[in-house]
N, C-alpha and C positions, 0 to 999 in steps of 0.2 A: 472738734467733733468729727467722728468717723463717718464718712459719707458712703457707707456701704449700702448697697441695695439689698433690701429684704423682700421676701415674697409679698409682704403687705404693700410696699411702695410700688412694686412692679404691676400689680393687679390693676390699679386705676389706669396706668398708662396703657397697658394691654387692652383694657376695656375701651379706652379712648381710640386706639388704633383699630380695634374691631368695629367700633361705631363708624369711624371714618370710612373703613373698607365697606361696611354695610351700606352707608349712605352713597358711597361711590358706586357700588353695585346697583343700587336702586336708580341712581341717576343714569347709569349706562343702560339699564333695561328700559327706562322711560324714553331715553333718547333713541334707542333701537326701535321701540314701538312707534314713536313719532316718525322716525325715518321710514318705517314700513308703511305707515299711514299716508305719508306724503308721496312715497313712491307709487302706491296704489292709486292715489288721486291723480298723479301726473300721468300714469298709464291710462286711466279712464279718460282723462281730458284729451290725451293724444288720440285714443281710439274714437272718441266723440268727434274730434276735429277731422279725422280721416273719413269717418262716415259722412260728415257734413260736406266735405270736399267732393266725395263721390256722388252724393245726392245732388249737389249743385251742378256738377258736370252732366249728370243724367238729365236734370231739368232743363239745363241750357241747350243740350242737344235736342231734346223734345221740342222746345220752343222754337229752335232754329228750323227743325223739320216742319213744324206747323206753319211757320212763316213762308218757307219755300213752297209748300203745298198750296197755300193761299194765293201766292203770286202766280204760280204755274196754272192754277185753275182759271185765273183771269186771262192768261195768255193763250191757252189752248184753243178757244174759239177762233182767234185770229190765225193760228196755225192751221186749223181745219179749213178756214176760208181760203187760205193760201194754197192748200192742197186742191181744193175745188177749182180755183183759178188755174192751177197748173194743168189739171185734167182737161179744162176747156180751152186752154191756150194753144195746144198743139206743140210744134217743134221749131219755133223760131228763136232768135237771139234773146228776145224779151223773156220768153219762157225759160231759157237757160239761166238768165239772171234771177228769176223767181226761184228756180231750183237751188241755186247757190244760197239764196236767203233762207229757204226752207232747211237746207242742210246745216247751215250755221245755227238755226234755232234748235234743230234736233241734237246737234253736237253739244250746244250749251246745256240743254236739258239732261243729256247723258252725263255731263260733268257734275250735275247736281244729283245724280243717282236716279234720274227719271228715264224710264224706257218705254217706248210705245209697244203695243202688242196688237196683233191682228189675228184672231182665232179661227179663221176660215178653215173648215174641215175638222175642227175639234168638237168634242161633245159639248153641248150647251151646259154652262155652269153659271147659275144665277148669282153667285158671289163675285163673278168676274165679267159677266155679260148682261146686257140689257136687251131683252127681246123686243124688237120693234114690230115684228110680224112673224107669223108662222104660216108656211105655205108648202104644198107638196112640191118637191124638186126631184126630177128624174135622176136616178143614179146616186142619190144622196140618202143615207140612212136617216130615219126619223130621229129627232133629238140632236141632230148634228147642225153646227153652224154652216149654213149654205152660203151666205155672203155677209160682208161687213159694211154697214153704212158709215160707221165712224170708228176708227181704231181707239183702243183703250190705252191707258197709261198707268204704269206702276211706279211707285217710289219706294225704294229699298224693299221690294218684294210685296208691298201692300198696294191694293188697287186704289189709285188716285181718282181715276175716272173709268167706269166700266165701258167695254166695247159695245157699241150699238149694232145689233146683228139681226139677220133673218134666220129663223130656225126652220129646218126641214120638218115637214109633218109626215 
């Protein structure tokens, strides 16, 4: 028998090849769509994780700042009393020792980002100063801080404790 190929016998094979190619094309397009879907999911997950990491870092920094502020508010009265004792002590060796202790306290606070401020001569600002009294003071313009009872403290630019002041009337 002559095994020559005729157009009739080639058609089914060509159809089979076309179907395989078509199936292969469909599989490739499905695989490409799935790849794109998984890539987008991975990118969203990565972005979500990065946002979570940043938010956690911010929250940790805020909590640390609140903790420092709370501890410092407890220590400030002792530092104020040390200042008063120094003013009353005069200039002997004991007073010098107290000054060293005070300076170490102030340096430790500075390392934590806490700075004292004494607004004498500045305009009164109720967001930074607490008026203890108001009285006429010769040579000082009304509304100006004439003297400071107790210095204030800032932490990273925010008022931790307002300065207690006498305001010129």
